[in-house]
N, CA, C and O atoms as a DFTB+ gen file, in Angstrom:
692 C
 N C O
     1  1       8.567      -9.252      13.992
     2  2       8.402      -7.946      14.143
     3  2       8.154      -7.259      12.875
     4  3       8.565      -7.702      11.803
     5  1       7.485      -6.184      12.995
     6  2       7.064      -5.393      11.798
     7  2       8.218      -4.727      11.171
     8  3       9.077      -4.239      11.905
     9  1       8.331      -4.655       9.876
    10  2       9.436      -4.049       9.204
    11  2       8.862      -2.862       8.237
    12  3       7.851      -3.058       7.562
    13  1       9.529      -1.687       8.210
    14  2       9.185      -0.735       7.190
    15  2      10.303      -0.046       6.681
    16  3      11.291       0.018       7.412
    17  1      10.342       0.520       5.491
    18  2      11.279       1.351       4.915
    19  2      10.615       2.530       4.169
    20  3       9.575       2.347       3.537
    21  1      11.173       3.660       4.234
    22  2      10.713       4.733       3.399
    23  2      11.568       5.176       2.494
    24  3      12.781       5.275       2.677
    25  1      10.898       5.493       1.361
    26  2      11.617       5.924       0.003
    27  2      11.105       7.338      -0.389
    28  3       9.919       7.626      -0.222
    29  1      12.014       8.239      -0.920
    30  2      13.438       8.156      -0.971
    31  2      14.163       8.018       0.426
    32  3      13.680       8.503       1.449
    33  1      15.274       7.371       0.402
    34  2      15.965       7.116       1.700
    35  2      16.627       8.409       2.152
    36  3      17.037       8.543       3.305
    37  1      16.732       9.440       1.146
    38  2      17.309      10.731       1.682
    39  2      16.386      11.590       2.405
    40  3      16.768      12.671       2.851
    41  1      15.050      11.123       2.564
    42  2      13.989      11.868       3.301
    43  2      13.580      11.143       4.594
    44  3      13.551       9.912       4.588
    45  1      13.278      11.800       5.644
    46  2      12.836      11.322       6.792
    47  2      11.306      10.793       6.603
    48  3      10.627      11.340       5.734
    49  1      10.839       9.930       7.251
    50  2       9.317       9.496       7.277
    51  2       8.558      10.728       7.672
    52  3       8.773      11.207       8.786
    53  1       7.755      11.243       6.924
    54  2       6.808      12.420       7.361
    55  2       5.937      11.997       8.532
    56  3       5.357      10.913       8.598
    57  1       5.903      12.954       9.447
    58  2       5.132      12.740      10.776
    59  2       3.709      12.040      10.503
    60  3       3.330      11.101      11.204
    61  1       2.946      12.555       9.443
    62  2       1.600      11.986       9.225
    63  2       1.641      10.674       8.806
    64  3       0.589      10.036       8.864
    65  1       2.742      10.084       8.353
    66  2       2.767       8.638       7.952
    67  2       3.051       7.741       9.080
    68  3       2.821       6.536       8.974
    69  1       3.618       8.336      10.337
    70  2       3.946       7.453      11.404
    71  2       2.668       6.860      12.014
    72  3       2.688       5.732      12.508
    73  1       1.567       7.604      11.984
    74  2       0.269       7.055      12.400
    75  2      -0.135       5.725      11.689
    76  3      -0.686       4.802      12.288
    77  1       0.171       5.703      10.417
    78  2      -0.051       4.425       9.605
    79  2       0.759       3.256      10.045
    80  3       0.299       2.114      10.066
    81  1       1.837       3.527      10.357
    82  2       3.006       2.579      10.830
    83  2       2.414       2.091      12.177
    84  3       2.409       0.877      12.385
    85  1       1.925       2.920      13.090
    86  2       1.432       2.522      14.318
    87  2       0.188       1.596      14.241
    88  3       0.030       0.698      15.067
    89  1      -0.694       1.829      13.235
    90  2      -1.777       0.946      13.067
    91  2      -1.387      -0.495      12.703
    92  3      -1.996      -1.437      13.210
    93  1      -0.313      -0.696      11.775
    94  2       0.356      -2.027      11.696
    95  2       0.907      -2.610      12.932
    96  3       0.688      -3.764      13.301
    97  1       1.643      -1.739      13.555
    98  2       2.322      -2.193      14.804
    99  2       1.229      -2.768      15.789
   100  3       1.299      -3.880      16.314
   101  1       0.255      -1.895      15.958
   102  2      -0.778      -2.379      16.982
   103  2      -1.561      -3.623      16.611
   104  3      -2.061      -4.279      17.525
   105  1      -1.700      -3.978      15.447
   106  2      -2.342      -5.279      14.808
   107  2      -1.505      -6.311      14.451
   108  3      -1.960      -7.370      14.019
   109  1      -0.125      -6.074      14.612
   110  2       0.778      -7.008      13.876
   111  2       0.555      -8.393      14.380
   112  3       0.707      -9.300      13.562
   113  1       0.210      -8.700      15.622
   114  2       0.020      -9.922      16.134
   115  2      -1.027     -10.773      15.430
   116  3      -1.030     -12.004      15.435
   117  1      -1.901     -10.003      14.834
   118  2      -3.006     -10.581      14.105
   119  2      -2.771     -10.747      12.555
   120  3      -3.576     -11.385      11.876
   121  1      -1.756     -10.214      12.061
   122  2      -1.419     -10.230      10.548
   123  2       0.042     -10.728      10.436
   124  3       0.535     -10.695       9.309
   125  1       0.703     -11.129      11.334
   126  2       2.138     -11.452      11.096
   127  2       2.211     -12.706      10.106
   128  3       1.663     -13.784      10.335
   129  1       2.920     -12.426       9.047
   130  2       3.113     -13.439       8.024
   131  2       3.935     -14.602       8.326
   132  3       3.834     -15.626       7.650
   133  1       4.785     -14.495       9.356
   134  2       5.496     -15.586       9.852
   135  2       4.734     -16.660      10.594
   136  3       5.192     -17.781      10.813
   137  1       3.526     -16.235      10.968
   138  2       2.660     -17.043      11.781
   139  2       1.611     -17.813      11.014
   140  3       0.911     -18.637      11.603
   141  1       1.485     -17.593       9.812
   142  2       0.566     -18.240       8.853
   143  2       1.168     -18.852       7.655
   144  3       0.628     -18.756       6.553
   145  1       2.308     -19.496       7.854
   146  2       2.901     -20.095       6.620
   147  2       2.446     -21.286       5.954
   148  3       2.842     -21.627       4.839
   149  1       1.560     -21.950       6.693
   150  2       0.964     -23.041       6.110
   151  2       0.004     -22.593       5.122
   152  3      -0.715     -21.631       5.392
   153  1      -0.091     -23.213       3.958
   154  2      -0.858     -22.565       2.834
   155  2      -2.395     -22.349       3.193
   156  3      -3.028     -21.339       2.886
   157  1      -2.861     -23.350       3.829
   158  2      -4.330     -23.143       4.114
   159  2      -4.608     -21.973       5.112
   160  3      -5.714     -21.433       5.137
   161  1      -3.641     -21.609       5.891
   162  2      -3.779     -20.516       6.967
   163  2      -3.411     -19.152       6.442
   164  3      -3.626     -18.155       7.130
   165  1      -2.868     -19.074       5.254
   166  2      -2.463     -17.790       4.715
   167  2      -3.603     -16.793       4.569
   168  3      -4.640     -17.033       3.949
   169  1      -3.298     -15.557       5.247
   170  2      -4.442     -14.561       5.180
   171  2      -4.266     -13.803       3.803
   172  3      -3.186     -13.435       3.341
   173  1      -5.384     -13.649       3.284
   174  2      -5.277     -12.802       1.900
   175  2      -5.269     -11.338       2.198
   176  3      -5.374     -10.979       3.370
   177  1      -5.151     -10.452       1.224
   178  2      -5.093      -9.056       1.528
   179  2      -6.387      -8.437       2.070
   180  3      -6.373      -7.445       2.798
   181  1      -7.492      -9.059       1.688
   182  2      -8.719      -8.578       2.119
   183  2      -8.930      -8.737       3.640
   184  3      -9.482      -7.872       4.320
   185  1      -8.405     -10.024       4.178
   186  2      -8.506     -10.247       5.395
   187  2      -7.612      -9.305       6.303
   188  3      -7.964      -8.905       7.412
   189  1      -6.590      -9.049       5.780
   190  2      -5.520      -7.963       6.524
   191  2      -6.191      -6.750       6.432
   192  3      -6.214      -6.105       7.481
   193  1      -6.793      -6.217       5.380
   194  2      -7.547      -5.001       5.411
   195  2      -8.617      -4.768       6.398
   196  3      -8.743      -3.748       7.076
   197  1      -9.425      -5.879       6.416
   198  2     -10.560      -6.004       7.332
   199  2     -10.037      -5.913       8.744
   200  3     -10.721      -5.272       9.542
   201  1      -8.952      -6.451       9.148
   202  2      -8.409      -6.323      10.529
   203  2      -7.865      -4.976      10.768
   204  3      -7.834      -4.575      11.931
   205  1      -7.382      -4.138       9.701
   206  2      -6.860      -2.900      10.046
   207  2      -7.836      -1.787       9.764
   208  3      -7.623      -0.674      10.245
   209  1      -8.915      -2.024       8.999
   210  2      -9.894      -1.156       8.420
   211  2     -10.268       0.129       9.502
   212  3     -10.095       1.327       9.275
   213  1     -10.772      -0.425      10.617
   214  2     -11.303       0.477      11.684
   215  2     -10.234       1.488      12.056
   216  3     -10.501       2.688      12.122
   217  1      -9.078       1.025      12.290
   218  2      -8.029       1.941      12.713
   219  2      -7.523       3.009      11.529
   220  3      -7.056       4.112      11.812
   221  1      -7.662       2.591      10.362
   222  2      -7.452       3.476       9.265
   223  2      -8.551       4.413       9.118
   224  3      -8.335       5.578       8.785
   225  1      -9.801       3.938       9.364
   226  2     -10.918       4.944       9.251
   227  2     -10.754       5.881      10.486
   228  3     -11.122       7.051      10.379
   229  1     -10.280       5.476      11.521
   230  2     -10.133       6.484      12.717
   231  2      -9.177       7.577      12.324
   232  3      -9.267       8.663      12.897
   233  1      -8.253       7.376      11.379
   234  2      -7.291       8.243      10.766
   235  2      -7.865       9.106       9.657
   236  3      -7.140       9.929       9.099
   237  1      -9.050       8.963       9.337
   238  2      -9.660       9.574       8.303
   239  2      -9.494       9.148       6.979
   240  3      -9.744       9.877       6.019
   241  1      -9.035       7.868       6.873
   242  2      -8.933       7.200       5.638
   243  2     -10.407       6.765       5.075
   244  3     -11.309       6.466       5.858
   245  1     -10.564       6.755       3.796
   246  2     -11.658       6.026       3.193
   247  2     -11.186       4.656       2.956
   248  3     -10.128       4.513       2.343
   249  1     -11.805       3.689       3.345
   250  2     -11.416       2.243       3.262
   251  2     -12.421       1.315       2.533
   252  3     -13.616       1.338       2.825
   253  1     -11.917       0.506       1.586
   254  2     -12.703      -0.323       1.007
   255  2     -13.337      -1.284       2.080
   256  3     -12.679      -1.810       2.978
   257  1     -14.639      -1.448       1.895
   258  2     -15.333      -2.318       2.892
   259  2     -16.057      -3.644       2.290
   260  3     -16.732      -4.424       2.963
   261  1     -15.808      -3.750       0.977
   262  2     -16.401      -4.955       0.350
   263  2     -16.099      -5.010      -1.217
   264  3     -15.413      -4.149      -1.769
   265  1     -16.620      -6.000      -1.831
   266  2     -16.277      -6.046      -3.309
   267  2     -17.453      -5.476      -4.266
   268  3     -17.367      -5.585      -5.489
   269  1     -18.503      -4.892      -3.659
   270  2     -19.547      -4.287      -4.372
   271  2     -19.141      -2.879      -4.891
   272  3     -18.293      -2.224      -4.285
   273  1     -19.687      -2.463      -5.902
   274  2     -19.253      -1.138      -6.422
   275  2     -19.148       0.044      -5.367
   276  3     -18.180       0.791      -5.227
   277  1     -20.353       0.064      -4.644
   278  2     -20.391       1.201      -3.665
   279  2     -19.522       1.019      -2.318
   280  3     -19.432       1.862      -1.425
   281  1     -18.947      -0.149      -2.343
   282  2     -17.932      -0.436      -1.221
   283  2     -16.560      -0.170      -1.552
   284  3     -15.702      -0.270      -0.675
   285  1     -16.267       0.155      -2.711
   286  2     -14.871       0.247      -3.252
   287  2     -14.512       1.751      -3.258
   288  3     -15.345       2.658      -3.266
   289  1     -13.150       1.907      -3.253
   290  2     -12.666       3.331      -3.117
   291  2     -11.960       3.550      -4.503
   292  3     -10.987       2.880      -4.849
   293  1     -12.506       4.507      -5.244
   294  2     -11.878       4.893      -6.608
   295  2     -11.292       6.223      -6.517
   296  3     -11.933       7.181      -6.085
   297  1     -10.040       6.303      -6.930
   298  2      -9.170       7.516      -7.065
   299  2      -9.120       7.891      -8.526
   300  3      -8.884       7.056      -9.398
   301  1      -9.344       9.154      -8.769
   302  2      -9.412       9.626     -10.188
   303  2      -8.090       9.555     -10.777
   304  3      -7.077       9.698     -10.094
   305  1      -8.069       9.338     -12.022
   306  2      -6.833       9.444     -12.835
   307  2      -7.017      10.254     -14.031
   308  3      -6.098      11.026     -14.303
   309  1      -8.080      10.220     -14.830
   310  2      -8.426      11.123     -15.832
   311  2      -9.796      11.615     -15.831
   312  3     -10.717      10.997     -15.297
   313  1      -9.932      12.775     -16.454
   314  2     -11.298      13.433     -16.496
   315  2     -11.751      13.635     -17.961
   316  3     -10.929      13.817     -18.859
   317  1     -13.086      13.598     -18.175
   318  2     -13.563      13.729     -19.524
   319  2     -14.552      14.723     -19.575
   320  3     -14.430      15.718     -18.861
   321  1     -15.648      14.569     -20.426
   322  2     -16.701      15.658     -20.678
   323  2     -17.307      16.141     -19.456
   324  3     -17.796      15.377     -18.624
   325  1     -17.279      17.470     -19.330
   326  2     -17.779      18.179     -18.377
   327  2     -17.280      17.762     -16.846
   328  3     -18.005      17.738     -15.851
   329  1     -15.952      17.460     -16.899
   330  2     -15.282      17.102     -15.635
   331  2     -15.620      15.834     -15.020
   332  3     -15.299      15.567     -13.862
   333  1     -16.289      15.018     -15.809
   334  2     -16.679      13.594     -15.108
   335  2     -15.387      12.789     -15.186
   336  3     -14.556      12.906     -16.086
   337  1     -15.308      11.956     -14.145
   338  2     -14.134      11.022     -14.132
   339  2     -14.382       9.941     -15.243
   340  3     -15.377       9.221     -15.334
   341  1     -13.264       9.967     -16.087
   342  2     -13.331       8.934     -17.122
   343  2     -12.485       7.728     -16.885
   344  3     -12.687       6.651     -17.446
   345  1     -11.457       7.973     -15.965
   346  2     -10.687       6.723     -15.553
   347  2     -10.324       6.979     -13.980
   348  3      -9.950       8.055     -13.513
   349  1     -10.486       5.938     -13.370
   350  2     -10.111       5.898     -11.925
   351  2      -9.535       4.393     -11.524
   352  3      -9.902       3.383     -12.123
   353  1      -8.738       4.382     -10.609
   354  2      -8.207       3.144     -10.062
   355  2      -8.800       2.892      -8.622
   356  3      -8.937       3.765      -7.765
   357  1      -9.133       1.547      -8.491
   358  2      -9.441       1.169      -7.070
   359  2      -8.340       0.996      -6.149
   360  3      -7.281       0.514      -6.550
   361  1      -8.503       1.348      -4.962
   362  2      -7.453       1.340      -3.792
   363  2      -8.024       0.800      -2.603
   364  3      -9.244       0.777      -2.435
   365  1      -7.154       0.335      -1.713
   366  2      -7.560      -0.141      -0.485
   367  2      -7.981       0.872       0.478
   368  3      -8.950       0.683       1.214
   369  1      -7.276       1.954       0.499
   370  2      -7.585       3.053       1.319
   371  2      -6.962       4.450       0.739
   372  3      -5.907       4.497       0.105
   373  1      -7.714       5.490       1.030
   374  2      -7.449       6.883       0.506
   375  2      -7.484       7.929       1.707
   376  3      -8.489       7.990       2.414
   377  1      -6.571       8.612       1.896
   378  2      -6.605       9.668       2.742
   379  2      -6.544      11.003       1.862
   380  3      -5.481      11.455       1.437
   381  1      -7.691      11.540       1.653
   382  2      -7.778      12.689       0.652
   383  2      -6.939      13.870       1.209
   384  3      -6.171      14.406       0.410
   385  1      -6.985      14.315       2.406
   386  2      -6.300      15.567       2.894
   387  2      -4.708      15.270       2.758
   388  3      -4.004      16.115       2.205
   389  1      -4.218      14.234       3.193
   390  2      -2.758      14.086       3.206
   391  2      -2.234      13.455       1.895
   392  3      -1.024      13.263       1.774
   393  1      -3.137      13.108       0.861
   394  2      -2.813      12.734      -0.503
   395  2      -2.041      11.389      -0.387
   396  3      -0.932      11.215      -0.893
   397  1      -2.780      10.376       0.380
   398  2      -2.029       9.041       0.552
   399  2      -2.968       7.999       0.088
   400  3      -4.157       7.996       0.407
   401  1      -2.383       7.069      -0.710
   402  2      -3.073       5.807      -1.183
   403  2      -2.510       4.675      -0.307
   404  3      -1.312       4.711      -0.026
   405  1      -3.249       3.718       0.124
   406  2      -2.899       2.621       0.850
   407  2      -3.182       1.443       0.059
   408  3      -4.332       1.248      -0.334
   409  1      -2.262       0.655      -0.208
   410  2      -2.422      -0.746      -0.747
   411  2      -1.864      -1.852       0.122
   412  3      -0.713      -1.818       0.559
   413  1      -2.726      -2.842       0.360
   414  2      -2.312      -4.054       1.015
   415  2      -2.135      -5.320       0.192
   416  3      -3.160      -5.788      -0.303
   417  1      -1.023      -5.915      -0.015
   418  2      -0.951      -7.070      -0.753
   419  2      -0.638      -8.255      -0.029
   420  3      -0.125      -8.145       1.084
   421  1      -0.892      -9.422      -0.536
   422  2      -0.512     -10.707       0.143
   423  2       0.252     -11.434      -0.807
   424  3       1.353     -10.957      -1.083
   425  1      -0.098     -12.498      -1.371
   426  2       0.699     -13.638      -2.078
   427  2       1.180     -13.089      -3.438
   428  3       2.260     -13.467      -3.892
   429  1       0.385     -12.186      -4.112
   430  2       0.880     -11.828      -5.434
   431  2       1.740     -10.542      -5.464
   432  3       2.026     -10.052      -6.557
   433  1       2.185      -9.947      -4.260
   434  2       2.810      -8.680      -4.133
   435  2       4.109      -8.713      -4.991
   436  3       4.357      -7.838      -5.819
   437  1       4.945      -9.804      -4.737
   438  2       6.198      -9.971      -5.495
   439  2       6.124     -10.815      -6.582
   440  3       6.519     -10.471      -7.696
   441  1       5.610     -11.978      -6.322
   442  2       5.564     -13.066      -7.587
   443  2       4.947     -12.657      -8.783
   444  3       5.447     -12.985      -9.859
   445  1       3.821     -11.913      -8.720
   446  2       3.002     -11.222      -9.848
   447  2       3.496      -9.789     -10.046
   448  3       2.884      -9.115     -10.875
   449  1       4.449      -9.274      -9.441
   450  2       4.921      -7.879      -9.419
   451  2       3.735      -7.000      -9.249
   452  3       3.659      -5.945      -9.878
   453  1       2.873      -7.359      -8.485
   454  2       1.726      -6.514      -8.104
   455  2       2.237      -4.971      -7.497
   456  3       1.659      -3.914      -7.752
   457  1       3.277      -5.092      -6.763
   458  2       3.891      -3.844      -6.287
   459  2       4.215      -2.921      -7.347
   460  3       4.009      -1.722      -7.159
   461  1       4.684      -3.320      -8.409
   462  2       4.962      -2.265      -9.620
   463  2       3.749      -1.681     -10.049
   464  3       3.722      -0.471     -10.274
   465  1       2.586      -2.491     -10.214
   466  2       1.508      -1.943     -10.718
   467  2       0.779      -0.948      -9.666
   468  3       0.060      -0.032     -10.066
   469  1       1.008      -1.186      -8.346
   470  2       0.606      -0.348      -7.315
   471  2       1.288       0.926      -7.411
   472  3       0.614       1.955      -7.360
   473  1       2.524       0.980      -7.541
   474  2       3.442       2.130      -7.735
   475  2       3.023       3.041      -8.998
   476  3       2.872       4.261      -8.919
   477  1       2.853       2.270     -10.189
   478  2       2.358       3.001     -11.300
   479  2       1.041       3.591     -11.171
   480  3       0.872       4.721     -11.628
   481  1       0.033       2.946     -10.579
   482  2      -1.255       3.511     -10.492
   483  2      -1.325       4.594      -9.514
   484  3      -2.123       5.499      -9.757
   485  1      -0.597       4.657      -8.410
   486  2      -0.401       5.767      -7.413
   487  2       0.202       6.852      -8.032
   488  3      -0.114       7.994      -7.699
   489  1       1.152       6.609      -9.018
   490  2       1.936       7.716      -9.541
   491  2       1.135       8.536     -10.623
   492  3       1.456       9.689     -10.912
   493  1       0.073       7.875     -11.206
   494  2      -0.772       8.566     -12.077
   495  2      -2.206       9.120     -11.466
   496  3      -3.017       9.730     -12.163
   497  1      -2.355       8.895     -10.418
   498  2      -3.623       9.327      -9.674
   499  2      -3.547      10.717      -9.437
   500  3      -2.453      11.235      -9.211
   501  1      -4.679      11.434      -9.464
   502  2      -4.866      12.943      -9.274
   503  2      -4.558      13.192      -7.805
   504  3      -5.045      12.437      -6.964
   505  1      -3.799      14.179      -7.457
   506  2      -3.710      14.573      -6.103
   507  2      -3.167      13.382      -5.137
   508  3      -3.601      13.239      -3.994
   509  1      -2.261      12.615      -5.659
   510  2      -1.734      11.629      -4.730
   511  2      -0.218      11.838      -4.541
   512  3       0.482      11.793      -5.552
   513  1       0.329      12.053      -3.396
   514  2       1.732      12.314      -3.204
   515  2       2.355      11.087      -2.538
   516  3       3.544      10.832      -2.728
   517  1       1.606      10.346      -1.784
   518  2       2.291       9.089      -1.030
   519  2       1.709       7.809      -1.288
   520  3       0.486       7.732      -1.411
   521  1       2.414       6.822      -1.381
   522  2       1.855       5.372      -1.434
   523  2       2.400       4.663      -0.199
   524  3       3.605       4.616       0.047
   525  1       1.433       4.097       0.587
   526  2       1.706       3.079       1.566
   527  2       1.540       1.728       1.041
   528  3       0.397       1.346       0.787
   529  1       2.451       1.023       0.863
   530  2       2.316      -0.408       0.270
   531  2       2.832      -1.349       1.295
   532  3       3.986      -1.337       1.723
   533  1       1.803      -2.244       1.693
   534  2       2.063      -3.218       2.761
   535  2       2.090      -4.591       2.134
   536  3       1.170      -5.011       1.432
   537  1       3.175      -5.265       2.413
   538  2       3.295      -6.636       1.803
   539  2       3.673      -7.546       2.983
   540  3       4.034      -7.097       4.071
   541  1       3.560      -8.930       2.679
   542  2       3.913      -9.970       3.475
   543  2       5.380      -9.871       3.574
   544  3       6.037      -9.514       2.597
   545  1       5.958     -10.183       4.756
   546  2       7.383     -10.364       4.883
   547  2       7.903     -11.738       4.187
   548  3       8.949     -11.876       3.554
   549  1       6.980     -12.655       4.442
   550  2       7.296     -13.990       4.002
   551  2       6.068     -14.566       3.256
   552  3       4.946     -14.483       3.754
   553  1       6.282     -15.132       2.098
   554  2       5.157     -15.769       1.381
   555  2       5.801     -17.062       0.708
   556  3       6.715     -16.999      -0.115
   557  1       5.203     -18.266       1.166
   558  2       5.711     -19.540       0.608
   559  2       7.340     -19.478       0.562
   560  3       7.996     -19.638      -0.467
   561  1       7.877     -19.216       1.858
   562  2       9.207     -19.210       2.063
   563  2      10.112     -18.221       1.177
   564  3      11.340     -18.302       1.187
   565  1       9.495     -17.399       0.508
   566  2      10.034     -16.266      -0.226
   567  2      10.061     -14.929       0.725
   568  3       9.075     -14.610       1.390
   569  1      11.089     -14.296       0.726
   570  2      11.170     -13.096       1.490
   571  2      10.582     -11.904       0.665
   572  3      11.407     -11.096       0.238
   573  1       9.367     -11.710       0.411
   574  2       8.779     -10.624      -0.356
   575  2       9.132      -9.240      -0.060
   576  3       9.468      -8.443      -0.936
   577  1       9.053      -8.961       1.184
   578  2       9.439      -7.614       1.692
   579  2      10.959      -7.197       1.332
   580  3      11.234      -6.090       0.867
   581  1      11.812      -8.092       1.567
   582  2      13.160      -7.916       1.291
   583  2      13.426      -7.618      -0.254
   584  3      14.108      -6.689      -0.685
   585  1      12.760      -8.579      -0.998
   586  2      12.836      -8.498      -2.409
   587  2      12.439      -7.220      -3.028
   588  3      13.166      -6.686      -3.866
   589  1      11.234      -6.666      -2.627
   590  2      10.755      -5.426      -2.941
   591  2      11.710      -4.200      -2.496
   592  3      11.907      -3.209      -3.198
   593  1      12.193      -4.391      -1.400
   594  2      13.211      -3.427      -1.000
   595  2      14.209      -3.206      -1.986
   596  3      14.455      -2.059      -2.359
   597  1      14.893      -4.331      -2.511
   598  2      15.868      -4.310      -3.375
   599  2      15.383      -3.544      -4.715
   600  3      16.070      -2.679      -5.259
   601  1      14.156      -3.954      -5.166
   602  2      13.610      -3.242      -6.361
   603  2      13.565      -1.651      -6.175
   604  3      13.985      -0.845      -7.004
   605  1      12.979      -1.340      -4.934
   606  2      12.769       0.112      -4.591
   607  2      14.090       0.792      -4.447
   608  3      14.197       1.938      -4.885
   609  1      15.062       0.231      -3.904
   610  2      16.473       0.779      -3.747
   611  2      16.958       1.103      -5.211
   612  3      17.418       2.196      -5.539
   613  1      16.808       0.074      -6.013
   614  2      17.172       0.328      -7.590
   615  2      16.552       1.499      -8.183
   616  3      17.147       2.412      -8.756
   617  1      15.297       1.388      -7.992
   618  2      14.448       2.519      -8.536
   619  2      14.940       3.879      -8.082
   620  3      15.264       4.703      -8.937
   621  1      15.015       4.154      -6.843
   622  2      15.468       5.475      -6.252
   623  2      16.825       5.722      -6.394
   624  3      17.102       6.907      -6.579
   625  1      17.779       4.913      -6.359
   626  2      19.136       5.097      -6.394
   627  2      19.636       5.474      -7.904
   628  3      20.378       6.416      -8.182
   629  1      19.078       4.550      -8.807
   630  2      19.477       4.909     -10.174
   631  2      18.807       6.124     -10.654
   632  3      19.434       6.790     -11.479
   633  1      17.612       6.546     -10.278
   634  2      16.870       7.816     -10.577
   635  2      16.856       7.919     -12.019
   636  3      17.094       9.000     -12.559
   637  1      16.558       6.736     -12.773
   638  2      16.299       6.808     -14.176
   639  2      14.815       6.979     -14.559
   640  3      14.405       7.422     -15.632
   641  1      14.054       6.549     -13.487
   642  2      12.490       6.609     -13.697
   643  2      12.211       7.713     -12.634
   644  3      12.636       7.688     -11.478
   645  1      11.428       8.698     -13.194
   646  2      10.928       9.844     -12.210
   647  2       9.473       9.466     -11.862
   648  3       8.632       9.187     -12.717
   649  1       9.272       9.479     -10.662
   650  2       7.894       9.299     -10.207
   651  2       7.397      10.562      -9.658
   652  3       8.159      11.363      -9.116
   653  1       6.037      10.776      -9.793
   654  2       5.400      12.123      -9.302
   655  2       5.186      11.907      -7.815
   656  3       4.938      12.907      -7.141
   657  1       5.256      10.683      -7.203
   658  2       5.135      10.553      -5.793
   659  2       6.200      11.081      -4.948
   660  3       7.381      10.884      -5.234
   661  1       5.829      11.763      -3.892
   662  2       6.891      12.307      -2.964
   663  2       7.475      11.226      -2.083
   664  3       8.575      11.402      -1.560
   665  1       6.807      10.155      -1.904
   666  2       7.303       9.066      -1.074
   667  2       6.621       7.811      -1.125
   668  3       5.413       7.801      -1.364
   669  1       7.250       6.757      -0.930
   670  2       6.532       5.340      -0.746
   671  2       7.084       4.763       0.596
   672  3       8.281       4.660       0.862
   673  1       6.034       4.398       1.414
   674  2       6.245       3.825       2.663
   675  2       5.986       2.160       2.409
   676  3       4.866       1.717       2.152
   677  1       7.010       1.444       2.505
   678  2       6.801      -0.058       2.291
   679  2       6.820      -0.636       3.725
   680  3       7.702      -0.386       4.546
   681  1       5.837      -1.372       3.921
   682  2       5.525      -1.981       5.306
   683  2       5.641      -3.500       5.024
   684  3       5.050      -4.022       4.079
   685  1       6.406      -4.165       5.863
   686  2       6.398      -5.701       5.756
   687  2       5.754      -6.220       6.961
   688  3       6.244      -6.021       8.073
   689  1       4.581      -6.933       6.767
   690  2       3.820      -7.428       7.883
   691  2       4.176      -8.938       8.092
   692  3       3.642      -9.578       8.998
């Protein structure tokens, strides 16, 4: 079954993020990480994004469609001479109106701490208030989703690091 948690836990999940949860619910049978635990069958994040992309596009997200420069989604971070974008980060999806960034991770979400990089990048992007971070529930017998929840609980409960984000929706597929 799909798992999700919203942070900070003092706030309810905003209504406009519920549609994103529904996308994962609708396609869960195709991306369920418990069904592809054999190493050769593990879906990478690009495959999961491809399975979900049409649904997110229907919700007005810009979605990465490939690895070529014109298929990537770049969200501005810094501006330079005459207002040109001098730094931007690539994301899997971006809802401009609702100020949401979507990142889908697979094997390296916890092992390589990719989730921390995703949080940092979303925090410094211009006009981004929410991060949807989707990770495998299980990867090589490790419970990535649960481990990341522990990290996010620590981040938000201690309140020692202040994020500019209004919320993080963690989804375990």
